[in-house]
Each structure stands twice: as structure tokens, then as C-alpha cells.
PDBQT receptor file of N, H, CA, C and O in Angstrom, charges set to zero:
ATOM      1  N   UNK A   1      46.194  91.031 152.607  1.00  0.00    +0.000 N 
ATOM      2  CA  UNK A   1      47.292  90.336 151.939  1.00  0.00    +0.000 C 
ATOM      3  C   UNK A   1      48.003  91.283 150.986  1.00  0.00    +0.000 C 
ATOM      4  O   UNK A   1      47.375  92.167 150.404  1.00  0.00    +0.000 OA
ATOM      5  N   UNK A   2      49.299  91.106 150.826  1.00  0.00    +0.000 N 
ATOM      6  H   UNK A   2      49.809  90.387 151.299  1.00  0.00    +0.000 HD
ATOM      7  CA  UNK A   2      50.006  91.920 149.839  1.00  0.00    +0.000 C 
ATOM      8  C   UNK A   2      49.540  91.579 148.432  1.00  0.00    +0.000 C 
ATOM      9  O   UNK A   2      49.175  90.439 148.142  1.00  0.00    +0.000 OA
ATOM     10  N   UNK A   3      49.556  92.584 147.562  1.00  0.00    +0.000 N 
ATOM     11  H   UNK A   3      49.852  93.510 147.797  1.00  0.00    +0.000 HD
ATOM     12  CA  UNK A   3      49.143  92.392 146.171  1.00  0.00    +0.000 C 
ATOM     13  C   UNK A   3      50.136  91.491 145.475  1.00  0.00    +0.000 C 
ATOM     14  O   UNK A   3      51.345  91.675 145.610  1.00  0.00    +0.000 OA
ATOM     15  N   UNK A   4      49.633  90.502 144.718  1.00  0.00    +0.000 N 
ATOM     16  H   UNK A   4      48.651  90.352 144.608  1.00  0.00    +0.000 HD
ATOM     17  CA  UNK A   4      50.490  89.565 143.997  1.00  0.00    +0.000 C 
ATOM     18  C   UNK A   4      49.944  89.408 142.578  1.00  0.00    +0.000 C 
ATOM     19  O   UNK A   4      48.916  88.759 142.386  1.00  0.00    +0.000 OA
ATOM     20  N   UNK A   5      50.617  89.993 141.579  1.00  0.00    +0.000 N 
ATOM     21  H   UNK A   5      51.453  90.521 141.735  1.00  0.00    +0.000 HD
ATOM     22  CA  UNK A   5      50.115  89.879 140.211  1.00  0.00    +0.000 C 
ATOM     23  C   UNK A   5      50.148  88.428 139.742  1.00  0.00    +0.000 C 
ATOM     24  O   UNK A   5      51.050  87.671 140.102  1.00  0.00    +0.000 OA
ATOM     25  N   UNK A   6      49.155  88.045 138.935  1.00  0.00    +0.000 N 
ATOM     26  H   UNK A   6      48.422  88.659 138.644  1.00  0.00    +0.000 HD
ATOM     27  CA  UNK A   6      49.097  86.688 138.411  1.00  0.00    +0.000 C 
ATOM     28  C   UNK A   6      48.210  86.650 137.175  1.00  0.00    +0.000 C 
ATOM     29  O   UNK A   6      47.495  87.608 136.883  1.00  0.00    +0.000 OA
ATOM     30  N   UNK A   7      48.260  85.564 136.471  1.00  0.00    +0.000 N 
ATOM     31  H   UNK A   7      48.841  84.786 136.708  1.00  0.00    +0.000 HD
ATOM     32  CA  UNK A   7      47.443  85.337 135.286  1.00  0.00    +0.000 C 
ATOM     33  C   UNK A   7      46.630  84.080 135.526  1.00  0.00    +0.000 C 
ATOM     34  O   UNK A   7      47.196  83.011 135.754  1.00  0.00    +0.000 OA
ATOM     35  N   UNK A   8      45.304  84.190 135.477  1.00  0.00    +0.000 N 
ATOM     36  H   UNK A   8      44.844  85.059 135.292  1.00  0.00    +0.000 HD
ATOM     37  CA  UNK A   8      44.429  83.042 135.663  1.00  0.00    +0.000 C 
ATOM     38  C   UNK A   8      43.958  82.566 134.304  1.00  0.00    +0.000 C 
ATOM     39  O   UNK A   8      43.295  83.310 133.582  1.00  0.00    +0.000 OA
ATOM     40  N   UNK A   9      44.293  81.332 133.946  1.00  0.00    +0.000 N 
ATOM     41  H   UNK A   9      44.832  80.728 134.532  1.00  0.00    +0.000 HD
ATOM     42  CA  UNK A   9      43.865  80.763 132.668  1.00  0.00    +0.000 C 
ATOM     43  C   UNK A   9      42.668  79.840 132.833  1.00  0.00    +0.000 C 
ATOM     44  O   UNK A   9      41.836  79.741 131.932  1.00  0.00    +0.000 OA
ATOM     45  N   UNK A  10      42.573  79.179 133.943  1.00  0.00    +0.000 N 
ATOM     46  H   UNK A  10      43.249  79.260 134.675  1.00  0.00    +0.000 HD
ATOM     47  CA  UNK A  10      41.437  78.294 134.218  1.00  0.00    +0.000 C 
ATOM     48  C   UNK A  10      41.190  78.317 135.717  1.00  0.00    +0.000 C 
ATOM     49  O   UNK A  10      42.124  78.384 136.517  1.00  0.00    +0.000 OA
ATOM     50  N   UNK A  11      39.948  78.263 136.073  1.00  0.00    +0.000 N 
ATOM     51  H   UNK A  11      39.190  78.209 135.423  1.00  0.00    +0.000 HD
ATOM     52  CA  UNK A  11      39.613  78.311 137.491  1.00  0.00    +0.000 C 
ATOM     53  C   UNK A  11      38.436  77.385 137.737  1.00  0.00    +0.000 C 
ATOM     54  O   UNK A  11      37.457  77.389 136.991  1.00  0.00    +0.000 OA
ATOM     55  N   UNK A  12      38.544  76.600 138.783  1.00  0.00    +0.000 N 
ATOM     56  H   UNK A  12      39.340  76.597 139.389  1.00  0.00    +0.000 HD
ATOM     57  CA  UNK A  12      37.480  75.664 139.151  1.00  0.00    +0.000 C 
ATOM     58  C   UNK A  12      37.065  74.806 137.958  1.00  0.00    +0.000 C 
ATOM     59  O   UNK A  12      35.885  74.705 137.621  1.00  0.00    +0.000 OA
ATOM     60  N   UNK A  13      38.046  74.206 137.343  1.00  0.00    +0.000 N 
ATOM     61  H   UNK A  13      39.004  74.289 137.617  1.00  0.00    +0.000 HD
ATOM     62  CA  UNK A  13      37.794  73.347 136.187  1.00  0.00    +0.000 C 
ATOM     63  C   UNK A  13      37.979  71.892 136.619  1.00  0.00    +0.000 C 
ATOM     64  O   UNK A  13      39.091  71.368 136.556  1.00  0.00    +0.000 OA
ATOM     65  N   UNK A  14      36.897  71.231 137.059  1.00  0.00    +0.000 N 
ATOM     66  H   UNK A  14      35.994  71.656 137.110  1.00  0.00    +0.000 HD
ATOM     67  CA  UNK A  14      37.021  69.861 137.528  1.00  0.00    +0.000 C 
ATOM     68  C   UNK A  14      37.617  68.951 136.455  1.00  0.00    +0.000 C 
ATOM     69  O   UNK A  14      37.209  68.990 135.295  1.00  0.00    +0.000 OA
ATOM     70  N   UNK A  15      38.577  68.143 136.858  1.00  0.00    +0.000 N 
ATOM     71  H   UNK A  15      38.908  68.111 137.801  1.00  0.00    +0.000 HD
ATOM     72  CA  UNK A  15      39.175  67.182 135.943  1.00  0.00    +0.000 C 
ATOM     73  C   UNK A  15      40.201  67.770 134.997  1.00  0.00    +0.000 C 
ATOM     74  O   UNK A  15      40.781  67.042 134.192  1.00  0.00    +0.000 OA
ATOM     75  N   UNK A  16      40.438  69.066 135.073  1.00  0.00    +0.000 N 
ATOM     76  H   UNK A  16      39.966  69.658 135.727  1.00  0.00    +0.000 HD
ATOM     77  CA  UNK A  16      41.398  69.687 134.165  1.00  0.00    +0.000 C 
ATOM     78  C   UNK A  16      42.813  69.341 134.598  1.00  0.00    +0.000 C 
ATOM     79  O   UNK A  16      43.108  69.251 135.790  1.00  0.00    +0.000 OA
ATOM     80  N   UNK A  17      43.669  69.151 133.630  1.00  0.00    +0.000 N 
ATOM     81  H   UNK A  17      43.429  69.224 132.662  1.00  0.00    +0.000 HD
ATOM     82  CA  UNK A  17      45.064  68.871 133.920  1.00  0.00    +0.000 C 
ATOM     83  C   UNK A  17      45.916  69.271 132.739  1.00  0.00    +0.000 C 
ATOM     84  O   UNK A  17      45.413  69.489 131.637  1.00  0.00    +0.000 OA
ATOM     85  N   UNK A  18      47.194  69.364 132.974  1.00  0.00    +0.000 N 
ATOM     86  H   UNK A  18      47.603  69.187 133.869  1.00  0.00    +0.000 HD
ATOM     87  CA  UNK A  18      48.117  69.724 131.897  1.00  0.00    +0.000 C 
ATOM     88  C   UNK A  18      48.240  68.559 130.920  1.00  0.00    +0.000 C 
ATOM     89  O   UNK A  18      48.234  67.404 131.346  1.00  0.00    +0.000 OA
ATOM     90  N   UNK A  19      48.352  68.833 129.615  1.00  0.00    +0.000 N 
ATOM     91  H   UNK A  19      48.358  69.771 129.268  1.00  0.00    +0.000 HD
ATOM     92  CA  UNK A  19      48.527  67.752 128.647  1.00  0.00    +0.000 C 
ATOM     93  C   UNK A  19      49.890  67.081 128.817  1.00  0.00    +0.000 C 
ATOM     94  O   UNK A  19      50.833  67.685 129.327  1.00  0.00    +0.000 OA
ATOM     95  N   UNK A  20      49.977  65.828 128.385  1.00  0.00    +0.000 N 
ATOM     96  H   UNK A  20      49.211  65.337 127.971  1.00  0.00    +0.000 HD
ATOM     97  CA  UNK A  20      51.238  65.080 128.492  1.00  0.00    +0.000 C 
ATOM     98  C   UNK A  20      52.325  65.713 127.635  1.00  0.00    +0.000 C 
ATOM     99  O   UNK A  20      53.497  65.707 128.013  1.00  0.00    +0.000 OA
ATOM    100  N   UNK A  21      51.948  66.255 126.488  1.00  0.00    +0.000 N 
ATOM    101  H   UNK A  21      50.996  66.260 126.180  1.00  0.00    +0.000 HD
ATOM    102  CA  UNK A  21      52.897  66.953 125.617  1.00  0.00    +0.000 C 
ATOM    103  C   UNK A  21      52.339  68.339 125.326  1.00  0.00    +0.000 C 
ATOM    104  O   UNK A  21      51.121  68.511 125.268  1.00  0.00    +0.000 OA
ATOM    105  N   UNK A  22      53.203  69.327 125.142  1.00  0.00    +0.000 N 
ATOM    106  H   UNK A  22      54.192  69.188 125.189  1.00  0.00    +0.000 HD
ATOM    107  CA  UNK A  22      52.722  70.680 124.855  1.00  0.00    +0.000 C 
ATOM    108  C   UNK A  22      51.869  70.708 123.577  1.00  0.00    +0.000 C 
ATOM    109  O   UNK A  22      52.141  69.991 122.614  1.00  0.00    +0.000 OA
ATOM    110  N   UNK A  23      50.857  71.535 123.595  1.00  0.00    +0.000 N 
ATOM    111  H   UNK A  23      50.636  72.118 124.377  1.00  0.00    +0.000 HD
ATOM    112  CA  UNK A  23      49.991  71.693 122.430  1.00  0.00    +0.000 C 
ATOM    113  C   UNK A  23      50.594  72.697 121.452  1.00  0.00    +0.000 C 
ATOM    114  O   UNK A  23      51.176  73.703 121.858  1.00  0.00    +0.000 OA
ATOM    115  N   UNK A  24      50.449  72.412 120.173  1.00  0.00    +0.000 N 
ATOM    116  H   UNK A  24      49.977  71.594 119.844  1.00  0.00    +0.000 HD
ATOM    117  CA  UNK A  24      50.870  73.368 119.142  1.00  0.00    +0.000 C 
ATOM    118  C   UNK A  24      49.648  74.220 118.823  1.00  0.00    +0.000 C 
ATOM    119  O   UNK A  24      48.772  73.804 118.065  1.00  0.00    +0.000 OA
ATOM    120  N   UNK A  25      49.596  75.395 119.396  1.00  0.00    +0.000 N 
ATOM    121  H   UNK A  25      50.308  75.733 120.011  1.00  0.00    +0.000 HD
ATOM    122  CA  UNK A  25      48.422  76.246 119.214  1.00  0.00    +0.000 C 
ATOM    123  C   UNK A  25      48.850  77.697 119.059  1.00  0.00    +0.000 C 
ATOM    124  O   UNK A  25      49.846  78.135 119.635  1.00  0.00    +0.000 OA
ATOM    125  N   UNK A  26      48.082  78.426 118.277  1.00  0.00    +0.000 N 
ATOM    126  H   UNK A  26      47.273  78.071 117.809  1.00  0.00    +0.000 HD
ATOM    127  CA  UNK A  26      48.258  79.869 118.166  1.00  0.00    +0.000 C 
ATOM    128  C   UNK A  26      47.108  80.508 118.914  1.00  0.00    +0.000 C 
ATOM    129  O   UNK A  26      45.970  80.045 118.840  1.00  0.00    +0.000 OA
ATOM    130  N   UNK A  27      47.405  81.555 119.620  1.00  0.00    +0.000 N 
ATOM    131  H   UNK A  27      48.329  81.932 119.680  1.00  0.00    +0.000 HD
ATOM    132  CA  UNK A  27      46.398  82.237 120.416  1.00  0.00    +0.000 C 
ATOM    133  C   UNK A  27      46.504  83.729 120.128  1.00  0.00    +0.000 C 
ATOM    134  O   UNK A  27      47.177  84.462 120.852  1.00  0.00    +0.000 OA
ATOM    135  N   UNK A  28      45.836  84.174 119.069  1.00  0.00    +0.000 N 
ATOM    136  H   UNK A  28      45.289  83.579 118.480  1.00  0.00    +0.000 HD
ATOM    137  CA  UNK A  28      45.929  85.604 118.737  1.00  0.00    +0.000 C 
ATOM    138  C   UNK A  28      45.264  86.455 119.828  1.00  0.00    +0.000 C 
ATOM    139  O   UNK A  28      44.191  86.125 120.332  1.00  0.00    +0.000 OA
ATOM    140  N   UNK A  29      45.922  87.531 120.164  1.00  0.00    +0.000 N 
ATOM    141  H   UNK A  29      46.794  87.798 119.754  1.00  0.00    +0.000 HD
ATOM    142  CA  UNK A  29      45.416  88.435 121.195  1.00  0.00    +0.000 C 
ATOM    143  C   UNK A  29      45.084  89.774 120.555  1.00  0.00    +0.000 C 
ATOM    144  O   UNK A  29      45.945  90.408 119.946  1.00  0.00    +0.000 OA
ATOM    145  N   UNK A  30      43.847  90.198 120.693  1.00  0.00    +0.000 N 
ATOM    146  H   UNK A  30      43.147  89.682 121.188  1.00  0.00    +0.000 HD
ATOM    147  CA  UNK A  30      43.428  91.500 120.182  1.00  0.00    +0.000 C 
ATOM    148  C   UNK A  30      43.399  92.541 121.298  1.00  0.00    +0.000 C 
ATOM    149  O   UNK A  30      43.610  93.730 121.061  1.00  0.00    +0.000 OA
ATOM    150  N   UNK A  31      43.134  92.071 122.524  1.00  0.00    +0.000 N 
ATOM    151  H   UNK A  31      42.963  91.105 122.717  1.00  0.00    +0.000 HD
ATOM    152  CA  UNK A  31      43.143  92.976 123.662  1.00  0.00    +0.000 C 
ATOM    153  C   UNK A  31      43.294  92.165 124.946  1.00  0.00    +0.000 C 
ATOM    154  O   UNK A  31      43.073  90.954 124.955  1.00  0.00    +0.000 OA
ATOM    155  N   UNK A  32      43.668  92.835 126.018  1.00  0.00    +0.000 N 
ATOM    156  H   UNK A  32      43.848  93.819 126.012  1.00  0.00    +0.000 HD
ATOM    157  CA  UNK A  32      43.654  92.226 127.335  1.00  0.00    +0.000 C 
ATOM    158  C   UNK A  32      43.308  93.316 128.332  1.00  0.00    +0.000 C 
ATOM    159  O   UNK A  32      43.397  94.503 128.020  1.00  0.00    +0.000 OA
ATOM    160  N   UNK A  33      42.916  92.913 129.531  1.00  0.00    +0.000 N 
ATOM    161  H   UNK A  33      42.844  91.948 129.785  1.00  0.00    +0.000 HD
ATOM    162  CA  UNK A  33      42.463  93.877 130.529  1.00  0.00    +0.000 C 
ATOM    163  C   UNK A  33      43.144  93.631 131.868  1.00  0.00    +0.000 C 
ATOM    164  O   UNK A  33      43.548  92.512 132.182  1.00  0.00    +0.000 OA
ATOM    165  N   UNK A  34      43.263  94.699 132.648  1.00  0.00    +0.000 N 
ATOM    166  H   UNK A  34      42.935  95.608 132.393  1.00  0.00    +0.000 HD
ATOM    167  CA  UNK A  34      43.701  94.620 134.029  1.00  0.00    +0.000 C 
ATOM    168  C   UNK A  34      42.429  94.575 134.865  1.00  0.00    +0.000 C 
ATOM    169  O   UNK A  34      41.602  95.484 134.798  1.00  0.00    +0.000 OA
ATOM    170  N   UNK A  35      42.278  93.508 135.656  1.00  0.00    +0.000 N 
ATOM    171  H   UNK A  35      42.950  92.770 135.710  1.00  0.00    +0.000 HD
ATOM    172  CA  UNK A  35      41.038  93.281 136.397  1.00  0.00    +0.000 C 
ATOM    173  C   UNK A  35      41.326  93.226 137.884  1.00  0.00    +0.000 C 
ATOM    174  O   UNK A  35      42.332  92.662 138.313  1.00  0.00    +0.000 OA
ATOM    175  N   UNK A  36      40.434  93.817 138.665  1.00  0.00    +0.000 N 
ATOM    176  H   UNK A  36      39.617  94.275 138.316  1.00  0.00    +0.000 HD
ATOM    177  CA  UNK A  36      40.515  93.762 140.122  1.00  0.00    +0.000 C 
ATOM    178  C   UNK A  36      39.374  92.889 140.619  1.00  0.00    +0.000 C 
ATOM    179  O   UNK A  36      38.238  93.025 140.162  1.00  0.00    +0.000 OA
ATOM    180  N   UNK A  37      39.672  91.995 141.550  1.00  0.00    +0.000 N 
ATOM    181  H   UNK A  37      40.595  91.884 141.921  1.00  0.00    +0.000 HD
ATOM    182  CA  UNK A  37      38.588  91.224 142.159  1.00  0.00    +0.000 C 
ATOM    183  C   UNK A  37      38.232  91.867 143.486  1.00  0.00    +0.000 C 
ATOM    184  O   UNK A  37      39.108  92.166 144.298  1.00  0.00    +0.000 OA
ATOM    185  N   UNK A  38      36.949  92.075 143.701  1.00  0.00    +0.000 N 
ATOM    186  H   UNK A  38      36.238  91.832 143.041  1.00  0.00    +0.000 HD
ATOM    187  CA  UNK A  38      36.502  92.758 144.914  1.00  0.00    +0.000 C 
ATOM    188  C   UNK A  38      36.830  94.227 144.833  1.00  0.00    +0.000 C 
ATOM    189  O   UNK A  38      36.666  94.849 143.784  1.00  0.00    +0.000 OA
ATOM    190  N   UNK A  39      37.289  94.781 145.925  1.00  0.00    +0.000 N 
ATOM    191  H   UNK A  39      37.422  94.275 146.778  1.00  0.00    +0.000 HD
ATOM    192  CA  UNK A  39      37.657  96.193 145.939  1.00  0.00    +0.000 C 
ATOM    193  C   UNK A  39      36.505  97.078 146.361  1.00  0.00    +0.000 C 
ATOM    194  O   UNK A  39      35.481  96.586 146.834  1.00  0.00    +0.000 OA
ATOM    195  N   UNK A  40      36.662  98.384 146.193  1.00  0.00    +0.000 N 
ATOM    196  H   UNK A  40      37.494  98.784 145.808  1.00  0.00    +0.000 HD
ATOM    197  CA  UNK A  40      35.656  99.334 146.667  1.00  0.00    +0.000 C 
ATOM    198  C   UNK A  40      34.315  99.220 145.940  1.00  0.00    +0.000 C 
ATOM    199  O   UNK A  40      33.299  99.700 146.444  1.00  0.00    +0.000 OA
ATOM    200  N   UNK A  41      34.301  98.590 144.761  1.00  0.00    +0.000 N 
ATOM    201  H   UNK A  41      35.126  98.201 144.352  1.00  0.00    +0.000 HD
ATOM    202  CA  UNK A  41      33.047  98.460 144.011  1.00  0.00    +0.000 C 
ATOM    203  C   UNK A  41      32.234  97.241 144.440  1.00  0.00    +0.000 C 
ATOM    204  O   UNK A  41      31.149  97.009 143.908  1.00  0.00    +0.000 OA
ATOM    205  N   UNK A  42      32.736  96.469 145.381  1.00  0.00    +0.000 N 
ATOM    206  H   UNK A  42      33.618  96.657 145.813  1.00  0.00    +0.000 HD
ATOM    207  CA  UNK A  42      32.010  95.309 145.863  1.00  0.00    +0.000 C 
ATOM    208  C   UNK A  42      32.543  94.023 145.265  1.00  0.00    +0.000 C 
ATOM    209  O   UNK A  42      33.548  94.033 144.554  1.00  0.00    +0.000 OA
ATOM    210  N   UNK A  43      31.869  92.905 145.553  1.00  0.00    +0.000 N 
ATOM    211  H   UNK A  43      31.053  92.896 146.131  1.00  0.00    +0.000 HD
ATOM    212  CA  UNK A  43      32.354  91.611 145.083  1.00  0.00    +0.000 C 
ATOM    213  C   UNK A  43      32.283  91.487 143.563  1.00  0.00    +0.000 C 
ATOM    214  O   UNK A  43      31.531  92.201 142.900  1.00  0.00    +0.000 OA
ATOM    215  N   UNK A  44      33.072  90.576 143.032  1.00  0.00    +0.000 N 
ATOM    216  H   UNK A  44      33.683  89.995 143.570  1.00  0.00    +0.000 HD
ATOM    217  CA  UNK A  44      33.091  90.346 141.587  1.00  0.00    +0.000 C 
ATOM    218  C   UNK A  44      34.372  90.876 140.979  1.00  0.00    +0.000 C 
ATOM    219  O   UNK A  44      35.290  91.276 141.695  1.00  0.00    +0.000 OA
ATOM    220  N   UNK A  45      34.434  90.881 139.666  1.00  0.00    +0.000 N 
ATOM    221  H   UNK A  45      33.689  90.556 139.084  1.00  0.00    +0.000 HD
ATOM    222  CA  UNK A  45      35.607  91.350 138.932  1.00  0.00    +0.000 C 
ATOM    223  C   UNK A  45      35.292  92.682 138.278  1.00  0.00    +0.000 C 
ATOM    224  O   UNK A  45      34.203  92.875 137.738  1.00  0.00    +0.000 OA
ATOM    225  N   UNK A  46      36.252  93.606 138.326  1.00  0.00    +0.000 N 
ATOM    226  H   UNK A  46      37.137  93.449 138.765  1.00  0.00    +0.000 HD
ATOM    227  CA  UNK A  46      36.048  94.944 137.790  1.00  0.00    +0.000 C 
ATOM    228  C   UNK A  46      37.224  95.311 136.896  1.00  0.00    +0.000 C 
ATOM    229  O   UNK A  46      38.380  95.236 137.314  1.00  0.00    +0.000 OA
ATOM    230  N   UNK A  47      36.921  95.708 135.662  1.00  0.00    +0.000 N 
ATOM    231  H   UNK A  47      35.982  95.769 135.323  1.00  0.00    +0.000 HD
ATOM    232  CA  UNK A  47      37.963  96.096 134.712  1.00  0.00    +0.000 C 
ATOM    233  C   UNK A  47      38.508  97.463 135.109  1.00  0.00    +0.000 C 
ATOM    234  O   UNK A  47      37.763  98.439 135.202  1.00  0.00    +0.000 OA
ATOM    235  N   UNK A  48      39.817  97.520 135.341  1.00  0.00    +0.000 N 
ATOM    236  H   UNK A  48      40.422  96.727 135.265  1.00  0.00    +0.000 HD
ATOM    237  CA  UNK A  48      40.459  98.784 135.698  1.00  0.00    +0.000 C 
ATOM    238  C   UNK A  48      41.027  99.485 134.481  1.00  0.00    +0.000 C 
ATOM    239  O   UNK A  48      41.047 100.715 134.420  1.00  0.00    +0.000 OA
ATOM    240  N   UNK A  49      41.497  98.699 133.497  1.00  0.00    +0.000 N 
ATOM    241  H   UNK A  49      41.481  97.700 133.547  1.00  0.00    +0.000 HD
ATOM    242  CA  UNK A  49      42.098  99.283 132.300  1.00  0.00    +0.000 C 
ATOM    243  C   UNK A  49      42.077  98.270 131.170  1.00  0.00    +0.000 C 
ATOM    244  O   UNK A  49      42.255  97.075 131.404  1.00  0.00    +0.000 OA
ATOM    245  N   UNK A  50      41.861  98.733 129.950  1.00  0.00    +0.000 N 
ATOM    246  H   UNK A  50      41.717  99.704 129.760  1.00  0.00    +0.000 HD
ATOM    247  CA  UNK A  50      41.875  97.891 128.757  1.00  0.00    +0.000 C 
ATOM    248  C   UNK A  50      43.097  98.225 127.915  1.00  0.00    +0.000 C 
ATOM    249  O   UNK A  50      43.505  99.383 127.820  1.00  0.00    +0.000 OA
ATOM    250  N   UNK A  51      43.672  97.198 127.306  1.00  0.00    +0.000 N 
ATOM    251  H   UNK A  51      43.340  96.258 127.382  1.00  0.00    +0.000 HD
ATOM    252  CA  UNK A  51      44.833  97.363 126.437  1.00  0.00    +0.000 C 
ATOM    253  C   UNK A  51      44.539  96.671 125.118  1.00  0.00    +0.000 C 
ATOM    254  O   UNK A  51      43.863  95.642 125.092  1.00  0.00    +0.000 OA
ATOM    255  N   UNK A  52      45.040  97.224 124.023  1.00  0.00    +0.000 N 
ATOM    256  H   UNK A  52      45.589  98.060 124.044  1.00  0.00    +0.000 HD
ATOM    257  CA  UNK A  52      44.853  96.626 122.714  1.00  0.00    +0.000 C 
ATOM    258  C   UNK A  52      46.180  96.228 122.105  1.00  0.00    +0.000 C 
ATOM    259  O   UNK A  52      47.218  96.798 122.443  1.00  0.00    +0.000 OA
ATOM    260  N   UNK A  53      46.156  95.259 121.215  1.00  0.00    +0.000 N 
ATOM    261  H   UNK A  53      45.313  94.796 120.940  1.00  0.00    +0.000 HD
ATOM    262  CA  UNK A  53      47.355  94.813 120.502  1.00  0.00    +0.000 C 
ATOM    263  C   UNK A  53      47.170  95.144 119.022  1.00  0.00    +0.000 C 
ATOM    264  O   UNK A  53      46.141  94.816 118.431  1.00  0.00    +0.000 OA
ATOM    265  N   UNK A  54      48.168  95.795 118.429  1.00  0.00    +0.000 N 
ATOM    266  H   UNK A  54      49.004  96.062 118.909  1.00  0.00    +0.000 HD
ATOM    267  CA  UNK A  54      48.114  96.172 117.019  1.00  0.00    +0.000 C 
ATOM    268  C   UNK A  54      49.343  95.579 116.337  1.00  0.00    +0.000 C 
ATOM    269  O   UNK A  54      50.473  95.900 116.704  1.00  0.00    +0.000 OA
ATOM    270  N   UNK A  55      49.127  94.715 115.347  1.00  0.00    +0.000 N 
ATOM    271  H   UNK A  55      48.209  94.454 115.049  1.00  0.00    +0.000 HD
ATOM    272  CA  UNK A  55      50.242  94.082 114.630  1.00  0.00    +0.000 C 
ATOM    273  C   UNK A  55      51.245  93.426 115.569  1.00  0.00    +0.000 C 
ATOM    274  O   UNK A  55      52.452  93.502 115.342  1.00  0.00    +0.000 OA
ATOM    275  N   UNK A  56      50.749  92.779 116.627  1.00  0.00    +0.000 N 
ATOM    276  H   UNK A  56      49.768  92.717 116.812  1.00  0.00    +0.000 HD
ATOM    277  CA  UNK A  56      51.615  92.085 117.559  1.00  0.00    +0.000 C 
ATOM    278  C   UNK A  56      52.196  92.953 118.650  1.00  0.00    +0.000 C 
ATOM    279  O   UNK A  56      52.798  92.440 119.594  1.00  0.00    +0.000 OA
ATOM    280  N   UNK A  57      52.025  94.278 118.538  1.00  0.00    +0.000 N 
ATOM    281  H   UNK A  57      51.536  94.694 117.771  1.00  0.00    +0.000 HD
ATOM    282  CA  UNK A  57      52.529  95.180 119.582  1.00  0.00    +0.000 C 
ATOM    283  C   UNK A  57      51.381  95.535 120.527  1.00  0.00    +0.000 C 
ATOM    284  O   UNK A  57      50.254  95.767 120.089  1.00  0.00    +0.000 OA
ATOM    285  N   UNK A  58      51.668  95.573 121.782  1.00  0.00    +0.000 N 
ATOM    286  H   UNK A  58      52.584  95.384 122.137  1.00  0.00    +0.000 HD
ATOM    287  CA  UNK A  58      50.657  95.930 122.771  1.00  0.00    +0.000 C 
ATOM    288  C   UNK A  58      50.699  97.426 122.990  1.00  0.00    +0.000 C 
ATOM    289  O   UNK A  58      51.761  97.997 123.239  1.00  0.00    +0.000 OA
ATOM    290  N   UNK A  59      49.541  98.059 122.897  1.00  0.00    +0.000 N 
ATOM    291  H   UNK A  59      48.679  97.595 122.695  1.00  0.00    +0.000 HD
ATOM    292  CA  UNK A  59      49.443  99.487 123.130  1.00  0.00    +0.000 C 
ATOM    293  C   UNK A  59      48.420  99.726 124.239  1.00  0.00    +0.000 C 
ATOM    294  O   UNK A  59      47.473  98.955 124.392  1.00  0.00    +0.000 OA
ATOM    295  N   UNK A  60      48.608 100.760 124.984  1.00  0.00    +0.000 N 
ATOM    296  H   UNK A  60      49.377 101.386 124.860  1.00  0.00    +0.000 HD
ATOM    297  CA  UNK A  60      47.714 101.068 126.082  1.00  0.00    +0.000 C 
ATOM    298  C   UNK A  60      46.370 101.541 125.551  1.00  0.00    +0.000 C 
ATOM    299  O   UNK A  60      46.297 102.229 124.533  1.00  0.00    +0.000 OA
ATOM    300  N   UNK A  61      45.313 101.164 126.252  1.00  0.00    +0.000 N 
ATOM    301  H   UNK A  61      45.373 100.605 127.079  1.00  0.00    +0.000 HD
ATOM    302  CA  UNK A  61      43.980 101.630 125.905  1.00  0.00    +0.000 C 
ATOM    303  C   UNK A  61      43.666 102.974 126.516  1.00  0.00    +0.000 C 
ATOM    304  O   UNK A  61      42.613 103.547 126.238  1.00  0.00    +0.000 OA
ATOM    305  N   UNK A  62      44.557 103.490 127.343  1.00  0.00    +0.000 N 
ATOM    306  H   UNK A  62      45.413 103.024 127.569  1.00  0.00    +0.000 HD
ATOM    307  CA  UNK A  62      44.315 104.766 127.984  1.00  0.00    +0.000 C 
ATOM    308  C   UNK A  62      44.996 105.887 127.197  1.00  0.00    +0.000 C 
ATOM    309  O   UNK A  62      46.134 105.728 126.753  1.00  0.00    +0.000 OA
ATOM    310  N   UNK A  63      44.312 107.010 127.022  1.00  0.00    +0.000 N 
ATOM    311  H   UNK A  63      43.389 107.139 127.383  1.00  0.00    +0.000 HD
ATOM    312  CA  UNK A  63      44.912 108.112 126.272  1.00  0.00    +0.000 C 
ATOM    313  C   UNK A  63      46.206 108.588 126.901  1.00  0.00    +0.000 C 
ATOM    314  O   UNK A  63      46.278 108.777 128.115  1.00  0.00    +0.000 OA
ATOM    315  N   UNK A  64      47.218 108.781 126.088  1.00  0.00    +0.000 N 
ATOM    316  H   UNK A  64      47.159 108.628 125.101  1.00  0.00    +0.000 HD
ATOM    317  CA  UNK A  64      48.476 109.341 126.546  1.00  0.00    +0.000 C 
ATOM    318  C   UNK A  64      49.378 108.386 127.317  1.00  0.00    +0.000 C 
ATOM    319  O   UNK A  64      50.429 108.804 127.802  1.00  0.00    +0.000 OA
ATOM    320  N   UNK A  65      49.000 107.116 127.444  1.00  0.00    +0.000 N 
ATOM    321  H   UNK A  65      48.146 106.777 127.050  1.00  0.00    +0.000 HD
ATOM    322  CA  UNK A  65      49.822 106.169 128.215  1.00  0.00    +0.000 C 
ATOM    323  C   UNK A  65      50.288 105.050 127.300  1.00  0.00    +0.000 C 
ATOM    324  O   UNK A  65      49.478 104.247 126.837  1.00  0.00    +0.000 OA
ATOM    325  N   UNK A  66      51.570 104.990 127.038  1.00  0.00    +0.000 N 
ATOM    326  H   UNK A  66      52.229 105.642 127.414  1.00  0.00    +0.000 HD
ATOM    327  CA  UNK A  66      52.165 103.905 126.247  1.00  0.00    +0.000 C 
ATOM    328  C   UNK A  66      53.448 103.470 126.892  1.00  0.00    +0.000 C 
ATOM    329  O   UNK A  66      54.115 102.565 126.391  1.00  0.00    +0.000 OA
TER     330      UNK A  66
């Protein structure tokens, strides 16, 4: 299959559904990762790269890459 980027927030959550009205919530982010499922390392999820957020700005976790 062609690669299709996406963001998974919930998976296999029985009975889960969207709220009737949007929630007023803050979700501080300190870091996020690029993850591959499966691949040459076998089944499961594998972190390919980590990124950090500083003062609301996202910076690359890899040296020399911003």
C-alpha cells in the first residue's frame, strides 16, 4: 500500500465516540515521535525519530536538523 501519513489518537476503544460538544482542554506537548508500524524490524511500533517542543516551538530531536 502507498504510505499515508496519519495521527492515531485512539485505537480499538470500545464504546468511544466524539463528545456532543467540543471539550475545553489544554494538551501541553513536550515531545512527539515519528513511528513506523512493522517494517524491517518486525511487527510492532518502532520509533524512527523523536522531536521536542521548547516554549511552544517544535524542534527536531536529531542533530543538525531543524
